[in-house]
C-alpha positions in Angstrom: 0.0 0.0 0.0 1.4 3.4 -1.0 2.2 6.0 1.5 -0.2 8.9 2.0 0.2 12.5 3.2 -2.3 13.7 5.8 -3.7 17.1 6.6 -0.8 17.6 9.1 1.4 18.5 6.0 3.0 21.9 6.3 4.1 22.0 2.6 7.8 22.2 3.5 8.8 20.0 0.5 11.2 17.9 2.5 9.5 14.7 1.4 9.7 15.6 -2.3 13.4 15.7 -2.3 13.7 12.5 -0.4 11.6 10.4 -2.7 13.9 8.2 -4.9 11.3 7.6 -7.6 9.8 11.1 -7.9 6.3 10.1 -6.6 5.7 13.2 -4.6 4.6 16.6 -6.0 3.1 19.8 -4.7 -0.7 19.6 -4.6 -3.5 21.9 -3.6 -2.6 23.0 -0.1 -0.3 20.0 0.7 2.0 17.6 -1.1 0.7 14.4 -2.7 2.1 11.0 -3.4 1.2 9.2 -6.6 0.3 5.7 -5.6 1.1 4.3 -9.0 4.7 5.4 -8.7 5.3 5.0 -4.9 7.6 2.0 -4.1 6.7 2.0 -0.4 10.3 2.6 0.7 9.4 4.9 3.6 12.0 7.6 2.9 9.4 10.3 2.8 7.8 9.3 6.2 11.2 9.2 7.9 12.1 12.7 6.6 8.7 14.4 7.3 9.2 16.9 10.2 5.4 17.1 10.7 4.8 13.4 10.9 2.2 13.8 8.2 3.1 10.7 6.1 1.9 7.2 6.9 1.1 4.0 5.1 
């Protein structure tokens, strides 16, 4: 199951630079993860300072 970014997202962009497959992009009000591209590595969740990313 792909990771998801919750409403706790503060749009800092840290997760986007950590994603090795480029699955994260800036969305409307928060960042979004493309589930078709996500490889479930968890790098984004580990880097998120707001704890907004979970599986």
